[in-house]
C-alpha positions in Angstrom: -13.5 117.5 10.6 -10.2 116.9 12.5 -12.0 116.3 15.7 -14.3 113.7 14.1 -11.3 112.0 12.6 -9.5 111.8 15.9 -12.6 110.6 17.6 -13.0 107.9 15.0 -9.4 106.7 15.3 -9.7 106.6 19.1 -13.0 104.6 18.9 -11.3 102.1 16.5 -8.3 101.7 18.8 -10.6 101.1 21.8 -12.5 98.5 19.9 -9.4 96.6 18.9 -8.0 96.9 22.4 -11.2 95.4 23.9 -11.2 92.6 21.3 -7.7 91.5 22.4 -8.6 91.3 26.1 -8.3 87.8 27.5 -11.3 86.6 29.5 -11.3 83.4 31.7 -14.0 81.4 29.9 -14.5 79.2 33.0 -15.6 82.2 35.0 -18.0 83.5 32.4 -19.7 80.6 30.8 -21.5 77.5 32.2 -23.6 77.0 35.3 -22.5 76.9 38.9 -22.3 73.3 40.3 -24.4 72.8 43.5 -21.4 71.7 45.6 -23.3 72.4 48.9 -25.4 69.3 48.1 -22.5 67.0 48.6 -20.4 66.1 51.7 -17.0 66.3 50.0 -15.2 65.1 53.1 -16.9 61.7 52.8 -16.1 61.5 49.1 -18.2 61.0 46.0 -20.3 58.1 44.8 -19.3 56.0 41.8 -22.6 57.0 40.0 -21.9 57.8 36.4 -23.8 61.0 35.5 -21.3 62.7 33.2 -20.6 66.4 33.5 -18.6 68.4 31.0 -16.7 71.1 32.8 -15.9 74.5 31.3 -12.3 73.3 31.2 -13.5 70.6 28.7 -12.7 67.8 31.1 -15.3 65.1 31.5 -16.2 64.4 35.1 -18.0 61.2 36.1 -20.5 63.2 38.2 -21.1 66.7 39.7 -19.6 65.7 43.0 -16.3 64.9 41.4 -16.3 68.3 39.7 -16.8 69.9 43.1 -14.1 67.8 44.6 -11.7 68.9 41.8 -12.5 72.5 42.4 -11.9 72.1 46.2 -8.6 70.2 45.8 -7.2 72.4 43.1 -8.6 75.7 44.2 -10.2 76.2 40.8 -13.6 77.4 39.7 -14.6 75.1 36.9 -18.3 75.3 36.1 -20.7 73.0 34.3 -20.5 73.5 30.5 -23.2 70.9 29.9 -24.6 67.7 31.3 -23.4 64.7 29.3 -20.3 64.0 27.3 -17.9 66.8 26.1 -17.7 67.4 22.4 -13.9 67.6 22.6 -12.9 66.1 25.9 -9.4 66.7 27.4 -7.7 64.1 29.6 -7.8 64.9 33.3 -4.2 64.5 34.4 -5.3 64.2 38.1 -7.0 60.9 37.3 -3.9 59.3 35.7 
């Protein structure tokens, strides 16, 4: 009985520990942008084809998301195509 109690307590502790682990949502969710399709050295078009990034920032198009990742050394993925539900202001654009 004591062994079962110890095992139960250790299992509960492990579950709580795993629940508190922080995971980078940008690396886990979303789809990978196809940055190889763009020549980022030449810049991006002004075409408005909105992309919501996993950082909840609205990008005017996929190329600008790729450019942001290149310039900031980040790994923002595509959360969804279209407007963000709760957009954040991109300070790099201000």
